[in-house]
VOGU-3710 file (C-alpha; in Angstrom, 3 decimals, decimal comma):
1> mktadfdfdl> 78,287/38,545/-2,915  76,285/40,977/-0,818  72,606/41,791/-1,166  73,618/45,453/-1,401  75,403/44,666/-4,691  71,950/44,303/-6,253  70,453/47,551/-4,990  69,361/50,462/-7,179  67,134/53,505/-6,814  63,688/53,111/-8,296
11> pdsaialrpa> 61,184/55,978/-8,306  57,780/55,076/-6,937  56,211/56,409/-10,132  57,833/53,585/-12,134  55,592/50,908/-10,563  52,838/49,935/-13,017  49,371/49,653/-11,480  47,661/48,467/-14,675  49,014/46,557/-17,688  49,424/47,973/-21,164
21> qprdsarmlr> 46,455/47,535/-23,481  46,649/45,630/-25,724  49,046/43,363/-23,877  51,662/43,158/-26,637  51,885/46,963/-26,908  54,067/46,976/-23,783  57,632/48,165/-24,255  60,465/45,630/-24,429  64,137/46,378/-23,835  66,534/44,106/-25,709
31> vtpgqpladl> 69,663/43,418/-23,663  72,568/41,700/-25,411  75,808/41,705/-23,394  78,471/43,746/-25,189  75,993/45,373/-27,581  73,867/48,544/-27,434  70,463/48,372/-25,788  67,437/48,442/-28,106  64,019/49,916/-27,255  61,304/47,719/-28,768
41> rvrdlpgelr> 57,720/46,609/-28,209  56,595/43,116/-27,195  54,884/42,848/-30,582  58,395/42,978/-32,118  59,297/39,632/-30,503  58,861/37,462/-33,661  61,479/39,569/-35,447  63,952/39,089/-32,595  63,820/35,289/-32,814  64,768/32,779/-35,495
51> agdilvlndt> 62,909/29,933/-37,127  63,785/26,850/-35,098  63,922/28,682/-31,753  61,552/27,561/-29,007  59,755/29,607/-26,350  59,124/27,960/-22,967  55,963/29,260/-21,280  54,582/28,546/-17,809  50,933/27,466/-18,052  50,134/27,704/-14,336
61> rviparlsgh> 46,859/29,404/-13,409  46,581/31,894/-10,546  44,020/30,952/-7,908  42,214/33,515/-5,688  44,647/32,775/-2,892  44,125/35,766/-0,589  41,659/34,907/2,180  40,287/37,156/4,922  38,743/35,800/8,100  38,908/35,539/11,865
71> rtrgesvvav> 40,930/33,522/14,333  38,917/32,199/17,249  40,492/31,110/20,538  37,926/30,787/23,273  36,262/34,201/23,605  39,093/35,945/21,717  38,436/36,779/18,052  41,090/38,450/15,851  40,843/39,471/12,185  43,439/37,668/10,036
81> eatlhkrtap> 44,484/37,503/6,404  46,114/34,541/4,683  47,927/34,292/1,383  48,062/30,635/0,396  51,571/29,660/-0,597  51,918/25,965/-1,379  49,570/22,994/-1,233  51,017/20,121/0,789  48,025/17,722/0,893  44,443/17,575/-0,402
91> drwsafmrpg> 43,280/19,444/2,709  46,428/21,391/3,632  48,047/24,612/2,499  51,119/26,425/3,693  50,250/30,123/3,999  51,685/33,463/4,981  49,349/35,051/7,519  48,912/38,404/9,206  49,152/38,930/12,107  51,223/35,770/12,320
101> krlapgdrvs> 52,258/36,414/15,914  48,629/36,163/17,008  48,333/32,591/15,752  49,277/29,359/17,495  48,899/25,639/16,740  45,369/24,504/17,464  43,761/27,867/16,657  40,622/27,772/14,528  40,355/30,168/11,585  37,110/30,925/9,730
111> fgetedracl> 37,470/32,543/6,318  34,749/34,517/4,613  31,594/35,874/6,225  31,287/35,046/9,895  27,991/36,764/10,676  25,874/33,969/9,258  27,324/30,469/9,609  23,986/28,784/9,013  24,949/27,802/5,494  27,658/25,225/6,136
121> lgaldatvve> 28,192/24,760/2,403  29,657/28,258/2,364  31,985/27,648/5,301  35,752/27,672/4,847  37,313/26,778/8,182  40,795/25,598/9,065  42,988/24,651/12,004  46,507/25,997/12,509  48,756/22,915/12,496  52,201/24,448/12,901
131> kgeggeilla> 54,307/27,559/12,381  57,443/27,297/10,227  60,797/29,001/10,656  60,315/30,965/7,431  57,079/32,540/8,604  54,760/30,040/6,913  51,763/28,696/8,774  50,402/25,246/7,923  46,613/25,183/7,720  44,480/22,032/7,779
141> fdlagpalde> 41,118/22,823/6,187  37,879/21,060/7,054  37,341/20,542/3,318  39,633/18,675/0,920  40,256/18,180/-2,786  37,808/19,719/-5,287  35,451/20,841/-2,497  38,249/22,886/-0,958  39,188/24,283/-4,385  35,636/25,477/-4,954
151> aikargampl> 35,411/27,061/-1,502  38,679/28,942/-2,063  37,414/30,206/-5,420  34,201/31,391/-3,764  35,907/33,061/-0,777  39,281/34,159/-2,109  40,525/37,291/-3,863  43,160/37,620/-6,580  46,477/37,947/-4,717  47,879/41,105/-6,282
161> ppyiaakrpe> 51,564/41,712/-5,516  52,074/43,803/-2,365  53,547/46,733/-4,305  50,275/47,018/-6,255  47,899/46,056/-3,439  49,376/48,815/-1,277  48,296/51,394/-3,843  44,856/50,183/-4,915  42,367/47,394/-4,155  41,950/44,328/-6,351
171> deqdqtdyqt> 38,993/44,632/-8,727  37,127/42,716/-11,407  39,581/43,705/-14,146  42,421/41,978/-12,296  40,622/38,638/-12,723  41,553/38,885/-16,404  44,657/41,066/-16,295  46,521/38,913/-13,754  46,173/35,698/-15,763  48,009/34,604/-18,899
181> iyaetdgsva> 45,893/33,740/-21,946  47,281/30,185/-21,857  46,822/29,536/-18,110  45,820/25,905/-17,728  46,702/24,324/-14,373  45,415/25,789/-11,077  48,002/26,287/-8,369  49,840/29,632/-8,426  49,391/32,481/-6,002  51,298/34,871/-8,261
191> aptaglhftp> 51,247/35,202/-12,029  54,220/34,270/-14,231  54,171/37,903/-15,281  56,320/37,852/-18,434  53,563/35,724/-19,953  50,977/38,441/-19,338  52,268/40,229/-22,451  51,161/37,507/-24,853  48,070/37,793/-27,055  46,496/35,275/-29,457
201> elmtrlaeag> 47,712/37,435/-32,341  51,301/37,392/-31,056  51,182/33,609/-30,637  49,993/33,275/-34,248  52,759/35,530/-35,562  55,391/33,587/-33,640  54,171/30,335/-35,192  54,193/31,914/-38,653  57,819/32,958/-38,060  58,748/29,330/-37,368
211> vetcfvtlhv> 59,184/29,822/-33,624  57,993/26,844/-31,581  56,266/27,125/-28,218  56,066/24,589/-25,411  54,570/24,643/-21,938  55,887/23,757/-18,507  54,144/24,185/-15,158  55,627/25,854/-12,114  53,208/26,913/-9,382  54,464/30,264/-8,157
221> gagtflpvkv> 54,363/30,700/-4,382  54,005/33,857/-2,311  57,664/33,473/-1,403  58,485/35,169/-4,703  57,611/38,499/-3,039  59,581/37,972/0,165  62,556/40,311/0,591  66,096/39,033/0,979  66,820/39,703/4,645  70,442/38,533/4,808
231> ddiashrmha> 73,528/40,580/3,957  75,366/37,682/2,311  73,265/36,181/-0,501  74,829/32,758/0,110  72,800/32,618/3,344  69,431/33,166/1,634  67,111/30,195/1,265  64,429/30,063/-1,423  60,950/28,688/-0,762  60,310/25,482/-2,671
241> efgevsaeta> 57,760/25,484/-5,497  56,347/22,525/-7,404  57,154/22,273/-11,103  56,696/19,823/-13,929  58,421/19,344/-17,281  56,756/16,552/-19,245  58,690/13,873/-21,117  57,336/15,246/-24,400  58,533/18,778/-23,604  61,967/17,514/-22,573
251> vrlnrvraag> 62,283/15,685/-25,903  61,273/18,800/-27,838  63,751/21,034/-26,012  66,596/18,588/-26,583  65,644/18,274/-30,258  65,648/22,063/-30,737  69,043/22,368/-29,075  70,489/19,534/-31,185  69,244/21,250/-34,362  70,933/24,529/-33,459
261> griicvgtts> 67,842/26,334/-32,188  67,759/28,473/-29,090  65,752/27,945/-25,908  64,094/31,189/-24,758  62,324/31,044/-21,409  59,338/33,316/-20,900  59,673/34,365/-17,291  62,040/33,536/-14,477  59,688/30,743/-13,375  60,113/28,918/-16,676
271> lrlvesatae> 63,869/29,438/-16,563  64,241/28,174/-12,985  62,196/25,092/-13,805  64,010/24,267/-17,044  67,368/24,705/-15,347  66,199/22,417/-12,526  65,277/19,774/-15,107  68,573/19,990/-16,998  71,511/17,832/-16,015  75,180/18,806/-16,013
281> dgvvrpfadd> 75,517/17,338/-19,506  72,959/19,854/-20,835  70,244/17,254/-21,448  66,751/18,257/-20,331  65,016/15,445/-18,481  61,411/14,978/-17,372  60,848/16,635/-14,014  58,008/16,594/-11,468  59,208/17,781/-8,087  59,791/20,775/-5,839
291> taifitpgyr> 62,548/23,160/-6,813  64,230/25,751/-4,629  66,961/26,631/-7,118  68,585/30,000/-6,324  70,398/31,443/-9,327  73,020/34,092/-8,634  76,113/35,383/-10,491  78,535/32,541/-11,044  75,817/30,033/-11,926  76,519/28,114/-15,145
301> fraadglmtn> 73,373/27,966/-17,245  72,697/24,563/-18,747  69,707/25,130/-21,029  68,428/28,688/-21,445  69,853/30,898/-24,184  67,385/33,764/-23,836  65,001/35,093/-21,204  61,976/37,334/-21,573  61,122/38,865/-18,212  59,688/41,961/-16,569
311> fhlprstlfm> 61,681/44,496/-14,533  62,274/43,400/-10,961  62,612/44,752/-7,428  65,925/46,091/-6,118  67,780/43,581/-3,902  65,463/40,771/-5,052  66,314/37,186/-5,967  64,913/37,903/-9,442  67,310/40,795/-10,069  70,081/38,477/-8,876
321> lvsafsglqt> 68,898/35,894/-11,434  68,911/38,293/-14,404  72,322/39,566/-13,292  73,589/35,978/-13,373  72,108/35,564/-16,839  73,359/38,674/-18,623  75,973/40,052/-16,210  75,611/42,340/-13,193  77,036/45,465/-14,838  75,038/44,810/-18,000
331> mrdayahaia> 71,835/44,665/-15,954  72,763/47,700/-13,879  73,166/49,657/-17,116  69,957/48,215/-18,588  67,907/49,111/-15,505  69,383/52,625/-15,371  68,359/53,053/-19,026  64,882/51,665/-18,346  64,319/54,043/-15,423  65,605/57,050/-17,390
341> egyrfysygd> 63,382/56,181/-20,365  60,245/55,694/-18,310  59,830/51,934/-18,571  57,132/50,539/-16,269  58,274/48,079/-13,579  57,035/44,890/-11,904  54,107/42,573/-12,540  52,001/44,858/-14,741  55,019/46,593/-16,238  57,084/46,383/-19,399
351> asllwrah> 59,342/43,551/-20,559  62,980/42,903/-21,281  64,462/40,383/-23,712  67,764/39,205/-22,286  70,444/37,177/-24,027  72,851/35,119/-22,002  76,387/36,282/-21,341  78,834/33,725/-22,705
//
């Protein structure tokens, strides 16, 4: 298939710059292949599920992964910005950097304030190790482990998606808004945004309705925002992200399926991870590894029955994924309806509840 098959016109006004308040007041479009669309609210979710179903949520926590600094090469000093992408060692991160063409292996980069370097405890310096084919730059920091984590927290900013950052600066409110209420494990540079709609009250109502919840961890990389640059989607390569499904969670998912319950993934990150952990025989197995799974129409889903997700970019791998899940024409019609009805798109936008095409 061609990337152009997944294009659609989206008005700029549809991009949400702030989330709905309260979170579960956001709109939610129910999409069931072969049935009429239904306009709901996220707070209606318990009524859309059945006792014995299980929701899979991604408990990754977003770190302040956007760093500003300066590259120094002899007497030459250039302002640079890095968005950390994936940790590869206690002292190393793969990052997307601007201007990438001005960087070379061996360059020194100082993040944070450069006017006063007297306080070495506040320093966050790195060396460019190598430049990858996909545009990533490998940075070796002078700090490692928890010390590096603390320095990044002190120096970094919340990495808002580019389609929001282009319209307004990150502020204090984003520290809360761009984090799920159940975020647990540091490591993402982008939020698993479907989870942003959940509130403590909604979690309580789901439990009262007999709907189980379980948690997996997939650390979302900055590659999630990269455009598809090839014409033929078969030539696109996803960036790998680390994910983990515990043995206990795998047992619970298999038990729900065996009892006739449905597995509903909250977010494309949860779905990609669960599908990566599920074998051809449909059995979910413990998983702790990188995944670069690329789901496009024709993929045979092994585990997920439902998917709660936000509305995605035209020509994106995420729109390809939802088209694989519910059908390309079904999703074209759903997105046309959402645009006509004023649904809000992207990370801070509204939600959709998709059921799998059989």
